[in-house]
N, C-alpha and C positions, 0 to 999 in steps of 0.2 A: 192472667197477664202473660203475654208472650215474652219468652226469654231472648228472642231474637230482635226485640225492639231497639232501635238506635244503632244497630250494627250496619256496617257498610259491606255490601257483598260485591266482590270483584269477579267477573266472569272472563274466561279466555286467558287466564294467567296460570302458567305452569311454573311453580317455584322450583321444581326439580331441574327444569331446563336451565334456570338461572344459576343454580348451584353447580351444575355440571359444566357450564360454559367457562372458559378461561378468558377473562376480560383483557388480559395482557397480550394475548397472541391470536385472538379470534375476532373477526368482524361479524356483525349480525345484520340480517336483512331487516326490512321494515316491520315484519311480523315478530321479530325478536327470536327467530329460530336460528340455530347455529349453521354457519356456512364454513367453507374451507378456510384454512389458516392464512393469516396475513402474509407470512413469509412464503407459503406455497403459491399464493396468488402473485406475489412479487416476482418469484422465480419464473412463473409462467409468463408474466409480462416481459421479463428480461429475455427469455428464450425466443419470444416473438420479435425481438429487436435484432434484425439481421446484422446491422452495423456493429452492435455491441457483441454479438456472438462471433463475428469475424475478429474483433479485437481480442476476445477471450481465447480464441483458437491460436492467434499469433502469440499471445503471452504464454499459453501453455506449451506451445511448440518450442519457443525460445528457452523456456525454463527446462523442458525435457532435454533439449540439445545441450544446454549448459551442464546439466546434472550428469549426463552420460558422455560428455566430451572426452574425459580422461578418467582412469581409475581413481577411486577415492580410498584413502587409508585413514583409519582412526586408531591412534595408538598402536601403529604397526600392523593392524588388521585390515585387510582389504574388504571393504563393505560394498564396493561398487566396482566390479572388474571390467566393465565394458569401456570401449574407447571409440567414439565416433570421429575424433580428430585423428587424421592419418599420421601426424608427426607430434613429437614433444614440442610444445610452444616455445620452450626456451633453448632448443637445440639450434646451433648455427650449422646449417646443413652443409655448406661447402667445406667445413672442417672434417666432415665425415667421409671416409673412403668411398662409400657407395654413392655419395651425392656431391662428388667433387665438381660436377658440371654445373651445379646450382650457383648462381651469383647473387649479388646485391641488387635489389629492386628489379628482379625478373618479372616481366609482365604476366598476367593470368594465362594459364595453360591447363591442359588436362591433368597434368601431375600436380599443379598448384593452382586451383581454381581462382584464387584471389591474389596470385602472385607471391612475391617475397618482399620482406621489408629491408631496411638499410643494413641489417646485420645478417641477411641471408636466411632468415627464419620464415617458415611457412605461415603466411598471413591467414589462411583459412583456419588452420588449427588455433591460431592465437585469437581470432575473433570468436570461435566457438567457446574456448576456455574462458575468454574475457567475460562472457555472460555470467559466469559463476560469481565473479566479484561484484559487478554492478547490480545484477538482479537480486542476489541474496542479500546484499546490504540494503537495498531498497525495501524488501519485505521485512527484514529483521528490524530495521529502524522504525518503520511504520507500526509494526506490532507493539514494540516497546513504548513508543511515544503515545500511541492511541490509548494503551492500557493505563499509563501513568496519567495522561490528561483526563481520562474519564474519571478516575478516582479523585483527582485533585479538583476538577470542576464540579463533580457531584457533591463533594463535601462543602465546597464554597457556596454553591447555589442552594443546597438544602438547609444549611444552618443560618445563612444570611447574617445580617448585623455586622458586628465588629469582625467576626471570622471572615465573612465575605469581603469586607473592606480591606483587611490586611492581605488576604490571598490575592485579590485583584491588583493591589498596588505592586505586588511582586511581579505579576504578569506585565504590568505597565513598564517596569524596569527592563524586563526581557525584550519586550516589543520595541524598546527604544533603539535597539541595534538590529541591523539587517541580519537575517539568519545565516546567509552565506558568509558574511564577514565574521560572525561568531564562530562558525565552523572552521574558517581559515585560521583564526587566532588559536583555537583549540588544537588544530592539527599542528600548527607551528610549535605549540607548547608540548604536546604529547608525542610528536613525531609521526611520520607516515606509517601506514600499515592498515591491515583489515579492521581489527578491533578498535584501533585509534579513530578510524573514520566512522565506525558505528557509534562510538562514544561522542564524537564531535557533532554528529547530527541528532543525537539522542538527548544530550544533556539539556538543551534548551528547546528542542523540537516539539516537546509535549505541550508547550504553552498554548499553541493555537487550538489544540483539541480541548484543553482545559476551559478556555474562554467560550468555545462553541457549545460544549455540553452544559456549561453553567447557565447560558442563556436559555437552553431548552428546559433545564431543571426548574428554573424560576417559573416557567409556564405550567409544567406538568404537575408540580407539587401542590398546586391549588385544586386539582381535580378531586372529585368526591371519593374515589376509591382509595386515594392516599389518606384522606382524613379518616376514612373507615378503618384502614389498617392501623393507624395510630390509636383510634378509639378502642380497637380490639387488643391493644397492648403490644403490638409488634415492635421489635427493637429498631433503632434508627438504621442499623446496617441492613436489616431485612427490608425496611421500607425503601431505602435508597436503591439497593441493587436488585431487588426482586420486583418492586412495583413502579419505581420512577425511571430508572435507567433504561429498562427495556422499551419504554414508551418515548424516550428522548434520544435514542441511539441512532435514529435514521440519518440525520445530517453528519454524524461522526463517521458512519460507514461510507458515505459519499466522499467526504473529505479524505478519508484514509485511502480509498481507491485512487483518487487523483494525486495524492501525495507520493505514492510509490514512484511515479514518473519524475516528480520534482526532486526526490532524493537521488535518483539515478543521474539526473542532469547535474546535481550538485557534486556528486562523486566524480563524474566525468570532468567537471569544471576544475576541481582541485587537482585531478590527475593531469589535466591540460596545463595547469600552472606549474606542474612539476613537484607538488608537495603531497600528493595523495599516496602513491606507492613508489617503491624503488624503481629506478630506470630498468627496463627490461621486463617488468611485470606485464603479463598479457591482460591488461585492463583497458577498456575502450578509451577512456580519457588519456591515460598514460601513453597509449599507442599513438594518439593524435599528437601529443607533445613531442614524441620522438621523431615524428615525420613532419614537423612544422616547417622546416627549411625547404622541404620538397615542394611546397605549394608555390614557390617562386621558380626554382630551377633545380632539377635533379642532376645526378652524375651524367656527364656526356652531353649536357644541354637539354636533356629530355625531362619531362615532368611526370614522375610516377604517380599518377592520379589515384591508382588503386590503393596506395599506402594510406591515404586519408579517407577516400570515399567509403570503403567497406566498414571501418570502425565507426565512422560517422553515421553511416546508414543503419548500423545495428542499434545505435543510440536512438536514432529517429524512429525506427520501427517499433522498438519496445515502448518508448514514451508515448507515441501516437496510439498504440494498441491499448495501453493502460488508460489513456484519456477516453478512448472510445468505451472501454469497460466502465469507467467511472460515470460517464454520461448516461450509459444504459442503466446502471444501478440507480442513478438519480431519477431517471424517468420512471423506472419501475416502482420505486418507493414513493415518488410523488403521486403516482396513480393510486397507491394505497391510502395516502393522506387524503386525496380527493374523495375516495370512497367513504372514508371515515367521516369526513365533514358532511357529505351528502346524507349518509344514513343517520348521522347524529342529528342533523336538522330535521329529518323526517320523522323522528320518534316523538 
């Protein structure tokens, strides 16, 4: 009697290839062989998007100019000695002996490419340095809120039941209030300043990420590889952050890239209302607030358009560029999802 009787023989199957493949970061073709990484392909798709690449270049250029606009000191130690801004943004030039000829609201010239403001300060230097406040706050807030939201939403979606119910009702309370109004109230309570603004946009800003990732977790946690990880005795923390979150992170990345511009607009809005930073701070929104009266009529009957145009243009360029980057990331990652669905259906 044959010992092979009743056994199923499978041909064309390579178990070693399955063991070597990373199901969390690799797509496979129809034959089941390993192809390039999903993030590598997404990066290639993003690079092919000329509009998105233009936005990325603008963002990187503005971040570079802001970082090197003036020297940076940390605890008395100069860590960045370069200065692209020709003048100190807080210096009233006509009070200096060498710049007695400089006046208030001087129009753009070779010496002052963006003119001067109402206090006789160089507007070009102030716009360059102002990027440090708006740009850095935008990236810091998004990094913190996305991290907190991912953890919160992952726990809520993974455990479900009463845990999910309670955690989602907390989010409902937060969403009952407009985000900018909450930030305004927090700034009024905490006072204006850099870290106060970071806290104002962070304390409740994570809620949108929490709800977004929670919805993705509810779909991803039903996949076979999640059940396999549980069956093998993996801890909940490992299952969530090693197997589930990497496959549910796509919409969060898109949301984060678009939210940077939203935070920058929010910071500028509070500055325009006069509660973001102290008067005289070279922050784009605060600069607009200080020149608000010039929109109607400036000194001597003239309208110093440059005092508002250039800070507003800086806000517009950065937010537009970040939106272009966010749209490019969305298109690149959507292409990956389409590939996954197509190849999954063809298996």
